[in-house]
N, CA and C of each residue as an Amber inpcrd file, in Angstrom:
protein
   675
  12.9780000   9.2920000 -11.0640000  11.9060000   9.4930000 -11.7080000
  11.0050000   8.3420000 -11.4690000  11.6560000   6.8440000 -11.7420000
  10.4690000   6.0180000 -11.5140000  10.0650000   5.7040000 -10.2350000
  11.2050000   5.8780000  -9.1300000  10.9960000   5.6360000  -7.7840000
   9.6270000   6.7700000  -7.5370000   9.5650000   7.9040000  -7.7930000
   8.7080000   8.9490000  -7.8080000   7.0030000   8.5740000  -8.3170000
   7.5320000   7.9020000  -8.9560000   6.1070000   7.1490000  -9.8580000
   5.1940000   5.9180000  -9.2100000   6.1320000   5.3590000  -8.9940000
   5.5920000   4.3320000  -7.8520000   4.9890000   5.1750000  -6.6040000
   5.4060000   6.0630000  -5.7940000   4.7970000   6.8100000  -4.7010000
   3.6260000   7.4130000  -5.3890000   3.4390000   8.0900000  -6.4510000
   3.0260000   8.4700000  -6.3610000   1.3900000   7.7270000  -7.5890000
   1.6490000   6.5410000  -7.8430000   0.9150000   6.0540000  -8.4990000
   0.5200000   6.4560000  -9.7850000   1.9120000   6.6800000 -10.7060000
   1.2330000   6.9400000 -11.8450000   2.7460000   6.7580000 -13.0140000
   2.4380000   5.9270000 -13.8410000   3.4360000   6.0470000 -14.5810000
   3.3910000   6.8370000 -15.9440000   4.5230000   8.0140000 -16.1740000
   3.7860000   8.9470000 -17.2760000   3.8400000   8.4130000 -18.5650000
   3.2580000   8.9960000 -19.5380000   2.9980000   8.3550000 -21.1310000
   4.0640000   9.7940000 -21.6970000   4.4890000  10.5040000 -21.2160000
   4.8750000  11.7760000 -21.4430000   6.1240000  12.1950000 -20.6660000
   7.3300000  11.4290000 -20.4670000   8.1260000  11.6140000 -19.7170000
   8.8500000  12.9030000 -19.7240000   8.7180000  13.5810000 -20.6320000
   9.7270000  14.9800000 -20.6870000   8.4790000  15.9050000 -19.9550000
   7.2220000  15.6750000 -19.5210000   6.7620000  16.6670000 -18.6320000
   7.5150000  16.1190000 -17.1310000   7.4890000  14.8960000 -17.0030000
   7.9690000  14.6090000 -15.0870000   9.4860000  15.1290000 -14.7180000
  10.1200000  15.5790000 -15.8660000  11.4570000  15.4380000 -15.9700000
  11.2090000  17.3230000 -15.8480000  10.2650000  18.0580000 -16.8980000
  10.2930000  19.8550000 -16.4950000  10.1330000  19.6370000 -15.4400000
   9.1280000  18.8640000 -14.8340000   8.4440000  19.2050000 -13.3290000
   9.3570000  19.3390000 -12.5250000  10.4210000  18.3530000 -12.0430000
  11.2590000  18.3930000 -11.4140000  12.5970000  19.2590000 -11.6680000
  12.3130000  19.7280000 -12.8130000  13.7430000  20.3300000 -12.8000000
  13.1500000  22.0060000 -12.2870000  14.4820000  22.2590000 -11.5120000
  14.1890000  23.8760000 -10.8260000  14.9690000  24.8260000 -11.8950000
  14.5920000  25.8350000 -11.7170000  15.0600000  26.9680000 -12.5990000
  16.8190000  27.0240000 -12.3530000  17.2230000  26.7480000 -11.3840000
  18.6530000  26.7000000 -11.4070000  19.6680000  25.8820000 -12.2280000
  19.1310000  24.5170000 -12.9520000  19.0350000  23.6830000 -13.8840000
  18.7870000  24.0690000 -14.9490000  17.5090000  24.4720000 -15.1660000
  16.7050000  24.6060000 -16.8320000  17.6570000  24.3720000 -17.8690000
  17.4780000  25.2450000 -19.1590000  17.9840000  24.7130000 -20.2280000
  18.9550000  25.9240000 -21.2200000  19.9850000  26.4510000 -20.6720000
  20.4730000  27.6670000 -20.5570000  19.2940000  29.0100000 -20.8650000
  18.5100000  28.9050000 -20.2760000  17.3700000  30.0530000 -20.2080000
  15.9970000  29.9280000 -21.1500000  16.0280000  28.7590000 -21.7750000
  15.2230000  28.4130000 -22.4450000  13.7400000  28.0990000 -21.9270000
  13.3160000  28.8190000 -22.5120000  11.4770000  28.8300000 -22.2020000
  10.9310000  27.2280000 -21.3580000  10.0930000  27.0240000 -20.5590000
   9.7750000  25.9940000 -20.3830000  10.3130000  24.7720000 -20.0030000
  11.3560000  25.0530000 -20.1650000  12.6900000  23.4300000 -19.7440000
  13.4560000  23.6700000 -18.3160000  12.3110000  24.4970000 -17.2550000
  12.4630000  24.1060000 -15.7460000  10.5050000  24.0770000 -15.5760000
  10.5560000  23.8370000 -14.3040000   9.4330000  23.8930000 -13.9540000
   8.5510000  25.0060000 -13.3720000   9.3220000  26.1350000 -14.1300000
   7.9010000  27.6560000 -13.5280000   6.9240000  27.7700000 -14.1970000
   6.7530000  27.4890000 -15.8120000   5.5470000  27.2210000 -16.4280000
   3.7940000  26.7950000 -15.7620000   5.2550000  25.1890000 -15.5660000
   3.8790000  24.3800000 -15.2390000   3.9360000  24.5810000 -13.4700000
   4.5650000  24.8450000 -13.0140000   3.9680000  25.4280000 -11.7410000
   2.9830000  26.6920000 -12.0740000   2.6820000  27.5450000 -12.2580000
   1.7780000  28.3710000 -12.8670000   0.5070000  27.3400000 -12.9350000
   0.4340000  26.4350000 -13.5540000  -0.8430000  25.6110000 -14.2020000
  -0.9890000  24.8000000 -12.9700000  -0.1310000  24.2590000 -12.6970000
  -0.5370000  23.4700000 -11.4560000  -1.0480000  24.5210000 -10.2390000
  -0.6350000  25.6570000  -9.6580000  -1.5800000  26.5420000  -8.7440000
  -2.6530000  26.8410000  -9.0230000  -3.0790000  26.4690000 -10.3850000
  -4.7460000  26.8180000 -10.3330000  -5.0860000  25.7250000 -10.7100000
  -4.6920000  24.7890000 -10.6670000  -5.1440000  23.1360000 -11.0980000
  -5.2750000  22.8260000  -9.2970000  -4.4080000  22.9630000  -8.5010000
  -4.5530000  22.7100000  -7.3530000  -5.8840000  23.3590000  -6.6410000
  -5.4830000  24.7690000  -6.7720000  -6.9960000  25.7170000  -6.2150000
  -8.2850000  25.1030000  -6.4370000  -8.5570000  24.9120000  -7.4070000
  -9.8190000  23.9750000  -8.5930000 -10.0570000  22.8980000  -7.7090000
  -9.0500000  21.4750000  -7.3230000  -9.2700000  20.7190000  -6.8960000
  -9.6250000  20.8780000  -5.6050000  -8.7640000  21.8530000  -4.7040000
  -9.2630000  22.1870000  -2.9240000 -10.5350000  22.7220000  -3.0740000
 -11.0070000  23.6420000  -3.8700000 -12.2080000  24.5810000  -3.6560000
 -12.9640000  23.6830000  -3.7970000 -12.7800000  22.6200000  -5.2650000
 -14.2250000  21.5270000  -5.5710000 -14.6610000  20.4200000  -4.0780000
 -13.3940000  20.2260000  -3.5100000 -13.5700000  19.3300000  -2.6150000
 -13.8520000  20.1010000  -0.8780000 -13.7190000  20.8290000  -0.5610000
 -14.1760000  21.4510000   0.0390000 -15.6300000  21.9320000   0.1620000
 -16.1640000  22.1310000  -1.3890000 -17.2070000  22.3760000  -1.5080000
 -18.1220000  21.3700000  -1.1250000 -17.6160000  20.4060000  -1.6720000
 -18.8490000  19.1320000  -1.4210000 -18.4670000  18.5280000   0.1890000
 -17.5100000  18.8310000   0.8720000 -17.2540000  18.4300000   2.3530000
 -17.8160000  19.4900000   3.7010000 -18.2030000  20.5470000   2.9030000
 -18.9870000  22.2630000   3.7200000 -19.2730000  22.2990000   3.2860000
 -20.8970000  21.7250000   2.9880000 -22.6760000  22.3870000   2.4100000
 -23.0730000  23.3820000   3.3210000 -22.3830000  23.6900000   4.6120000
 -23.2210000  24.3980000   4.9290000 -22.0600000  25.4730000   5.5430000
 -20.8450000  25.8860000   5.4820000 -19.9980000  26.7120000   5.6930000
 -20.2990000  27.8240000   3.9430000 -20.3740000  29.2220000   5.1060000
 -19.6080000  30.1130000   4.3590000 -18.3810000  30.2170000   3.6960000
 -18.8540000  31.7750000   2.5750000 -17.3800000  31.7350000   1.8390000
 -16.0250000  31.7640000   2.3150000 -16.3890000  32.6440000   3.3510000
 -15.2200000  33.0610000   4.3490000 -14.2220000  31.5580000   5.2590000
 -15.1520000  31.2290000   5.8240000 -14.9720000  29.5570000   6.4450000
 -14.2650000  28.8290000   5.2780000 -14.3850000  28.2430000   3.8350000
 -14.1200000  27.7320000   3.1190000 -12.7680000  28.7420000   2.0040000
 -12.8720000  29.8450000   2.3270000 -11.7780000  30.3180000   1.9420000
 -10.3560000  30.1070000   3.0080000 -11.0170000  29.9180000   4.1940000
  -9.4980000  30.0570000   5.3030000  -8.8260000  28.6340000   5.2460000
 -10.2950000  27.4680000   5.1980000  -9.9930000  26.3840000   4.8850000
  -8.7090000  25.9640000   3.8420000  -9.1720000  26.7250000   2.6120000
  -8.8090000  26.4220000   1.2270000  -7.1540000  27.0650000   1.0870000
  -6.7960000  28.0140000   1.9570000  -5.3680000  28.7690000   2.3900000
  -4.6670000  27.4820000   3.0270000  -5.2230000  26.6090000   3.8790000
  -4.5090000  26.0710000   4.9550000  -4.0970000  24.4720000   3.8020000
  -4.9730000  24.5230000   2.7340000  -4.6850000  23.0100000   1.6300000
  -3.3880000  23.5400000   0.6280000  -3.4530000  24.8950000   0.4200000
  -2.5860000  25.3770000  -0.9810000  -1.9560000  26.5690000  -0.9280000
  -1.1390000  26.3860000   0.6140000  -0.1120000  27.6550000   0.6570000
   0.9780000  26.6160000   0.6360000   2.2570000  27.2980000   0.4770000
   3.2680000  26.5370000   0.0570000   3.8670000  25.8180000   1.2610000
   3.6460000  26.0590000   2.5720000   3.9000000  25.0550000   3.6370000
   3.4160000  23.6650000   3.3820000   1.9610000  23.6690000   2.9220000
   1.0960000  22.7980000   2.9190000   1.7470000  21.6490000   1.5880000
   1.9580000  22.6420000   0.5010000   2.6360000  22.0120000  -0.5240000
   3.6880000  21.4180000  -0.3300000   4.9430000  22.1680000   0.8660000
   5.8210000  21.4930000   0.9610000   5.8080000  20.1410000   1.9670000
   4.8150000  20.1830000   2.4400000   4.8080000  18.9670000   3.3610000
   4.2330000  17.6250000   2.4190000   3.1740000  18.2380000   1.6050000
   3.3920000  16.8150000   0.5070000   4.2350000  16.5300000   0.0060000
   4.9910000  17.3930000  -0.3730000   6.5370000  16.6900000  -1.2860000
   7.3870000  16.2690000  -0.5130000   7.3490000  16.3110000   0.4880000
   8.6210000  15.7260000   1.7100000   7.9080000  14.1180000   1.6360000
   6.3600000  14.1590000   1.8180000   5.8090000  13.2810000   2.1920000
   5.6890000  12.0200000   1.1840000   6.3560000  12.4230000  -0.5820000
   6.2680000  11.7290000  -1.6410000   7.2610000  11.3380000  -1.9640000
   8.1890000  12.0200000  -1.1940000   9.6190000  12.0070000  -1.2330000
  10.3080000  12.7650000  -2.5720000   9.6810000  13.7110000  -2.9060000
   9.7890000  14.6440000  -3.9830000  11.1980000  15.3430000  -4.0650000
  11.2090000  15.9440000  -3.0730000  13.4500000  16.1180000  -2.7280000
  14.0610000  15.2530000  -3.4600000  13.9530000  14.2170000  -3.1750000
  15.4730000  13.2380000  -3.6880000  15.2070000  12.9360000  -5.1300000
  14.0790000  13.7200000  -5.7760000  13.9670000  13.5790000  -7.3970000
  14.3360000  15.0890000  -7.9270000  13.7480000  15.7990000  -7.1630000
  14.2440000  17.1850000  -7.8830000  15.5780000  17.6830000  -8.4190000
  15.7250000  17.9380000  -9.2470000  16.9480000  18.3700000 -10.3190000
  17.4490000  20.1220000  -9.7380000  18.8400000  19.9390000  -9.3420000
  18.8860000  21.3790000  -8.5900000  20.0360000  21.4710000  -8.9120000
  20.7330000  22.7150000  -9.2330000  22.2130000  22.9960000  -9.6550000
  23.1930000  22.4540000  -7.6940000  23.9890000  22.1590000  -7.9650000
  25.0630000  21.9640000  -6.9920000  24.7410000  23.1270000  -6.1110000
  25.1210000  24.3510000  -6.4890000  25.5080000  25.3580000  -6.0280000
  23.8450000  25.8130000  -5.0630000  23.0800000  26.0580000  -5.2920000
  21.1700000  25.4310000  -4.9520000  21.1360000  24.6550000  -3.6810000
  21.7450000  23.5550000  -4.2410000  21.4970000  22.5110000  -3.2630000
  22.4130000  22.6270000  -1.7730000  23.5280000  23.4360000  -2.2640000
  24.1030000  23.6640000  -0.7940000  23.8870000  24.9860000   0.2720000
  23.1440000  25.7990000  -1.0350000  22.5310000  26.5360000   0.1620000
  20.8230000  25.9870000   0.5880000  20.8700000  25.1230000   0.5790000
  19.4230000  24.9690000   1.1390000  18.5880000  24.5950000   0.6870000
  18.7730000  24.1560000  -0.6220000  16.8960000  24.9950000  -1.7500000
  16.3580000  23.3210000  -2.0320000  17.1380000  22.2780000  -1.8940000
  16.5860000  21.2210000  -1.3800000  15.2800000  21.1010000  -0.5600000
  15.3710000  21.6850000   0.2400000  14.4700000  21.6230000   1.6530000
  13.7750000  22.9040000   2.0510000  13.9570000  23.7450000   0.7860000
  13.3120000  25.2400000   0.9140000  11.6490000  24.4770000   0.9140000
  10.7840000  25.6300000   1.8840000   9.0090000  25.4670000   1.3770000
   8.9540000  25.6340000   0.0780000   9.3820000  27.0780000  -0.0330000
   9.1240000  27.6670000  -1.4120000   9.3320000  26.4980000  -3.0500000
  10.5810000  26.2430000  -2.7440000  10.9380000  25.4200000  -3.9560000
  10.4720000  24.2390000  -4.0160000  10.0650000  23.5520000  -2.4700000
   9.3700000  22.2010000  -2.7310000   7.7010000  22.3150000  -3.3290000
   7.4040000  23.6020000  -2.6950000   5.9180000  23.9430000  -2.8030000
   5.3790000  24.1570000  -4.1550000   6.5980000  24.4740000  -4.9560000
   6.7490000  25.3520000  -6.8740000   6.5460000  23.8820000  -7.1130000
   7.4050000  22.8860000  -7.1250000   7.7860000  21.8790000  -7.5860000
   6.4710000  21.4680000  -7.3050000   6.2350000  20.6380000  -6.2220000
   4.8480000  19.7520000  -5.8060000   3.5850000  20.5830000  -7.3780000
   3.3340000  21.7370000  -6.9410000   2.1150000  22.1270000  -7.7960000
   2.5470000  21.9030000  -9.3340000   4.1460000  21.6210000  -9.5070000
   4.3230000  21.4570000 -11.2500000   4.2960000  20.4910000 -11.2410000
   4.0960000  19.4530000 -10.3380000   4.1730000  17.9550000 -10.4100000
   2.6990000  17.5280000 -10.7980000   1.7720000  18.5390000  -9.8120000
   0.5680000  18.0860000 -10.2040000  -0.0840000  18.6460000 -11.3750000
   0.1480000  20.0770000 -12.1900000   0.0220000  20.0910000 -13.5830000
   0.4410000  18.7930000 -14.9660000   2.3960000  18.7720000 -13.9970000
   2.1680000  17.7770000 -15.3700000   1.3040000  16.2110000 -15.3170000
   0.8000000  15.8400000 -14.2070000  -0.3140000  14.9320000 -14.1690000
  -1.2110000  15.1790000 -14.8150000  -1.8970000  16.5120000 -14.2890000
  -2.8820000  17.1560000 -15.0570000  -3.1560000  16.9910000 -16.7590000
  -1.9090000  17.5100000 -17.2290000  -1.5740000  17.2990000 -18.7720000
  -1.3150000  15.7780000 -19.0830000  -0.7930000  14.9800000 -18.5900000
  -0.3080000  13.5620000 -18.8800000  -1.3490000  12.8850000 -18.8780000
  -2.4050000  12.8090000 -17.6790000  -3.3260000  12.1710000 -17.8120000
  -5.0060000  12.6560000 -17.4590000  -4.8490000  13.8960000 -17.4890000
  -6.4790000  14.6670000 -17.4620000  -6.9820000  15.0870000 -15.9150000
  -8.1360000  15.5620000 -15.7630000  -8.2800000  16.1170000 -14.3300000
  -8.9020000  15.1000000 -13.6790000  -9.2060000  13.7680000 -14.0820000
  -9.4570000  12.5370000 -13.0740000  -7.9510000  12.4020000 -12.1470000
  -6.7290000  12.0620000 -12.9560000  -6.0900000  11.2330000 -12.6300000
  -5.0800000  12.2920000 -11.2890000  -5.5700000  13.5590000 -11.8090000
  -4.8290000  14.9630000 -11.1840000  -5.5390000  15.0160000  -9.7030000
  -7.4780000  14.8040000  -9.6640000  -8.2810000  14.9530000  -8.2640000
  -7.3280000  13.6800000  -7.8950000  -7.4670000  12.2610000  -8.3690000
  -7.2050000  11.1810000  -7.3330000  -5.5520000  11.4340000  -6.5900000
  -4.8020000  11.8670000  -7.4430000  -3.5360000  12.1470000  -6.6510000
  -3.7720000  13.3820000  -5.3940000  -4.7970000  14.5520000  -6.0320000
  -4.8210000  15.4730000  -4.9940000  -5.4130000  14.7840000  -3.7320000
  -6.5080000  14.0640000  -3.5640000  -7.7070000  13.4900000  -2.8600000
  -6.4200000  12.4590000  -2.0560000  -5.3840000  11.4130000  -2.4320000
  -4.7400000  10.8730000  -1.3800000  -3.4250000  11.8660000  -1.2160000
  -2.6800000  12.4470000  -1.5730000  -1.4760000  13.4900000  -1.4440000
  -2.1540000  14.3730000  -0.3710000  -2.9270000  14.8490000  -0.2190000
  -3.9810000  16.0980000   0.6720000  -4.5920000  15.2710000   1.6730000
  -4.3650000  14.2000000   2.3190000  -5.7850000  13.8220000   2.5960000
  -5.5650000  14.5310000   3.7860000  -4.5020000  13.9310000   4.6860000
  -3.9840000  13.8990000   5.6670000  -3.9650000  15.7490000   6.0700000
  -3.6280000  16.4800000   5.7340000  -4.2470000  17.8890000   5.5660000
  -5.2800000  18.4040000   5.5180000  -5.7940000  17.5970000   4.5740000
  -7.5260000  17.6620000   4.7760000  -8.2860000  17.2100000   6.1350000
  -8.0160000  16.4410000   6.3850000  -8.1740000  15.6640000   7.8740000
  -8.1090000  16.8670000   9.3000000  -7.0680000  17.5530000   8.9540000
  -6.1640000  18.0700000  10.2640000  -7.3030000  19.4760000   9.6600000
  -7.8280000  19.9020000   8.9880000  -8.5670000  21.3670000   8.7780000
  -9.2140000  21.6170000   9.7000000  -9.8850000  20.9160000  10.6150000
 -10.8740000  21.5570000  11.8980000 -10.0010000  21.4940000  12.9560000
  -8.8150000  21.1120000  12.8620000  -8.6120000  20.8870000  14.4140000
  -7.1050000  22.1100000  14.3110000  -6.9240000  22.6930000  15.6320000
  -6.0980000  23.7780000  16.0200000  -4.8970000  23.3310000  15.2950000
  -4.2390000  24.3860000  14.5600000  -2.7610000  23.7950000  14.0850000
  -1.5350000  24.3730000  15.2540000  -0.9870000  23.1250000  15.4460000
   0.0670000  23.3080000  16.4010000   1.2220000  24.2300000  15.9830000
   1.5360000  25.4060000  16.8170000   2.3750000  26.5610000  16.5460000
   4.1630000  25.7780000  16.6380000   4.4930000  26.0200000  15.7040000
   6.2320000  25.7760000  15.3250000   6.7650000  26.6070000  16.8070000
   7.5740000  25.3340000  17.1390000   8.8770000  25.7900000  18.0060000
   9.3540000  27.1990000  17.9020000   9.4840000  27.4660000  17.0950000
  10.8770000  28.7010000  16.4640000   9.8410000  29.9220000  16.4780000
   8.1870000  29.6790000  16.5350000   7.4190000  30.3170000  16.5730000
   7.0330000  30.9700000  18.3650000   6.9880000  29.7560000  18.7850000
   6.8560000  29.6170000  20.3330000   8.0570000  30.5130000  21.2350000
   8.9400000  30.2240000  20.4320000  10.2630000  30.8680000  21.5880000
  10.2900000  32.2280000  21.1370000  10.2170000  32.5500000  19.9770000
   9.9420000  33.8200000  19.6480000   9.0500000  34.5730000  20.5750000
   8.2000000  34.6060000  20.5820000   6.6240000  34.5260000  21.4770000
   6.9780000  35.1850000  23.1040000   7.7690000  34.0490000  23.0710000
   8.4890000  33.7920000  24.6800000   9.6810000  34.9220000  24.9040000
  10.4140000  35.3750000  24.1100000  11.4730000  36.2200000  24.0190000
  10.7890000  37.2010000  24.5480000  10.2600000  37.5030000  23.0560000
   9.2960000  38.7610000  23.1600000   8.6550000  39.6350000  24.2830000
   7.9480000  38.3740000  25.0510000   7.1910000  38.2740000  26.4770000
   8.4100000  38.9640000  27.6090000   9.5110000  38.5640000  26.8660000
  10.6890000  38.9220000  28.1250000  11.3450000  40.2790000  28.1050000
  10.9760000  40.9640000  26.7810000  11.7390000  42.0340000  26.3530000
  13.1510000  41.7040000  25.7550000  13.2030000  40.3670000  25.0900000
  14.2530000  40.0540000  24.2990000  14.3100000  40.5040000  22.6510000
  15.4110000  40.2930000  22.1450000  14.8540000  40.2600000  21.0750000
  14.8960000  38.8110000  19.9140000  14.3510000  38.6610000  19.0910000
  14.3160000  37.4240000  18.4570000  15.3100000  36.4840000  18.5200000
  15.1010000  34.9600000  18.8030000  16.3900000  34.2100000  18.8410000
  17.2160000  34.3670000  17.5200000  18.3120000  34.0800000  17.6780000
  19.6010000  34.0750000  16.2970000  19.4590000  32.5960000  16.4960000
  19.8550000  31.9940000  15.2580000  20.1920000  30.8470000  15.0690000
  21.4560000  30.7150000  14.3810000  22.2250000  29.8700000  14.4910000
  23.5990000  30.3650000  14.4150000  24.3850000  28.6500000  13.9880000
  24.3090000  28.2500000  12.2490000  25.3480000  27.2740000  12.3040000
  26.4110000  26.7980000  12.9690000  26.6390000  25.7830000  13.6850000
  27.5810000  25.5820000  14.6220000  28.5460000  24.2700000  14.0110000
  28.3020000  23.0500000  13.0190000  28.5280000  22.5920000  12.6410000
  27.7860000  22.0150000  10.9990000  28.2030000  22.0320000  10.0510000
  27.4880000  21.1090000   8.4500000  28.9780000  20.2700000   8.1480000
  28.0900000  19.0890000   7.7570000  28.6640000  17.9780000   7.7160000
  27.8980000  17.3500000   6.6280000  28.2520000  15.9470000   5.6920000
  28.1510000  15.4220000   4.6460000  27.9910000  16.0230000   3.4920000
  27.6180000  15.1010000   2.6450000  27.8310000  15.3510000   0.9490000
  26.6210000  16.6650000   1.2150000  26.4660000  17.3450000  -0.2590000
  25.8100000  17.9080000  -0.8680000  24.2630000  17.5950000  -0.6860000
  24.1780000  16.1800000  -1.1450000  22.9150000  15.5750000  -1.8300000
  22.3960000  14.8000000  -0.2220000  23.1120000  14.9830000   1.0180000
  22.7400000  14.7910000   2.1590000  23.6040000  15.3850000   3.5600000
  23.2560000  16.3750000   3.3910000  24.1650000  17.0300000   4.2460000
  23.1710000  17.0800000   5.8480000  24.0390000  17.8960000   6.6660000
  23.6730000  17.3450000   8.0290000  24.0790000  18.5420000   9.0950000
  23.2330000  19.3220000   9.3750000  23.4690000  20.5960000   9.9540000
  23.2680000  20.4480000  11.6620000  23.9810000  21.2030000  12.3440000
  23.9050000  21.4500000  13.8280000  24.0070000  23.0980000  13.7850000
  22.7840000  23.7580000  14.3930000  22.5520000  25.0970000  15.1740000
  22.1310000  24.9140000  16.4420000  22.4120000  26.4890000  16.6440000
  22.2540000  26.9190000  17.7220000  21.2680000  27.8490000  18.1340000
  20.1820000  27.8350000  18.6920000  19.1700000  28.7680000  19.1010000
  19.8170000  29.4920000  20.4130000  20.3060000  30.7700000  20.3340000
  20.8600000  31.9770000  20.9960000  19.7070000  33.1390000  21.3480000
  19.6380000  33.4170000  22.6110000  19.2550000  34.6610000  23.2250000
  19.8840000  35.4730000  24.1270000  20.0530000  36.5800000  24.2040000
  20.8960000  37.2270000  25.1790000  20.7710000  37.0710000  26.9830000
  21.5490000  36.7510000  27.3190000  21.4340000  36.3550000  29.1010000
  21.5530000  34.5740000  29.1030000  20.9500000  33.9200000  28.1600000
  20.6930000  32.5500000  28.2540000  21.8330000  31.8300000  27.6310000
  21.8400000  30.0920000  28.3020000  22.5150000  29.3200000  27.9680000
  22.0720000  28.9550000  26.1510000  22.5560000  29.0130000  25.3940000
  22.0800000  28.5510000  23.8140000  21.9400000  27.0610000  24.1190000
  20.7650000  26.6270000  23.1540000  20.3920000  25.5350000  23.4580000
  20.5990000  24.7790000  21.0880000  20.8870000  24.1200000  21.1930000
  21.5220000  23.0540000  19.9150000  20.7870000  21.8690000  19.5040000
  20.8140000  22.3420000  18.3530000  19.4850000  21.0020000  17.4630000
  20.4590000  20.6040000  16.2590000  19.8320000  19.3360000  15.7060000
  20.5650000  19.3470000  14.4460000  19.7570000  18.4750000  13.6210000
  19.4930000  18.4130000  12.5620000  18.9070000  18.1280000  11.5830000
  19.5580000  17.9290000   9.7750000  18.8440000  17.3850000   8.8260000
  19.1200000  17.0370000   7.8210000  19.1440000  18.7810000   6.5250000
  17.9470000  19.7670000   7.2050000  17.9360000  20.8010000   6.3970000
  18.3500000  21.7640000   7.6950000  18.6670000  23.2420000   7.1200000
  18.8350000  23.9720000   8.0530000  17.8340000  24.4870000   8.8420000
  16.3860000  24.3790000   8.3430000  14.9510000  25.0590000   9.1260000
  14.9610000  23.8470000   9.8180000  15.2670000  21.9650000   9.9600000
  15.3690000  21.3730000  10.8570000  16.0280000  21.5020000  11.7490000
  16.9870000  21.8640000  11.2950000  17.9430000  21.8360000  12.7320000
  17.1750000  22.7540000  13.9670000  17.1380000  24.4030000  12.7030000
  16.7330000  25.2530000  13.8990000  15.3680000  24.6940000  14.2290000
  14.3590000  24.1300000  14.2010000  13.0800000  23.9510000  15.0410000
  13.5310000  23.2190000  15.8840000  14.7520000  22.2520000  15.6430000
  15.1850000  21.4930000  16.8390000  15.6130000  21.8080000  18.2370000
  16.3640000  22.9640000  17.8400000  17.1110000  23.6780000  18.6100000
  16.2300000  24.5710000  19.5800000  15.2610000  25.2290000  18.6280000
  13.9190000  25.8130000  19.4940000  13.2370000  25.3060000  20.3640000
  12.6800000  23.7420000  20.0350000  12.0170000  22.9150000  20.5290000
  13.0230000  22.4620000  22.2190000  14.7590000  22.2630000  21.7390000
  15.1060000  22.0930000  22.6630000  15.2030000  23.2740000  23.5270000
  15.3270000  24.5050000  23.4610000  15.0370000  25.3940000  24.3290000
  13.7110000  25.7420000  24.7380000  12.9860000  25.5030000  24.3610000
  11.6390000  25.2720000  25.0480000  11.4510000  24.2870000  25.8130000
  12.1540000  23.1720000  25.7400000  12.2730000  21.9700000  26.9480000
  12.5170000  22.6520000  27.9590000  13.8230000  22.8750000  28.0470000
  14.9320000  23.2740000  28.8400000  14.7340000  24.2220000  29.4260000
  14.0020000  25.5490000  29.1720000  13.2210000  26.5660000  30.3040000
  11.8270000  26.3620000  30.7400000  11.5430000  24.7660000  30.1620000
  10.0500000  24.9140000  30.5840000   8.8300000  25.2900000  30.2130000
   8.8650000  25.8660000  28.9860000   7.9000000  26.9030000  28.5990000
   7.2930000  25.8160000  28.1510000   5.6690000  26.2860000  28.6050000
   4.7390000  25.5670000  27.5590000   4.2530000  25.7030000  26.4530000
   2.8880000  24.9730000  25.6000000   2.5580000  25.4440000  24.5160000
   1.9650000  26.7430000  25.0780000
């Protein structure tokens, strides 16, 4: 927790708030309400939307409501929150049941996105809206700067679209190797399509390995973006 505090630039006066923000429902406290991060995630989702809307309203004075809403979604969706979570090292601080870790929850966009929102809520409750705003403006800065750029398509999406263009089914992603301890696993995965040689990729999560395998497939077949 101390390492995470150093990365986000805030030391919590209420350490229990931070602990709850980092506790997944798979751990909890015998089902006692409020001992995991679900309630904080509820509040954090609203705080995040307010801070993002506030920033967009100021940054785009001539934008219509629909344009603001489109940009807002780019900042507050679960993938964006998970990206922020990874950037601040939140996965390493997250408290998960070992069984949840084994099935990849520590790298799940949904789990990380919820924890990131819970952390924002904990910061809001511990130090007020100004502290939450400072964290948001720093942690979401790269995402905010990329709003007007065309988003790069995921290799898995590109491979699936290419397969569909050839009348093939979606690619299968098959784990061929899993090694390492539960807190630091490494997966090797093959992307497979009928009639074509598979392509292999590796990563610290199944998601990362699948993307690497898809990217290798695209490169081998010389499929352009």
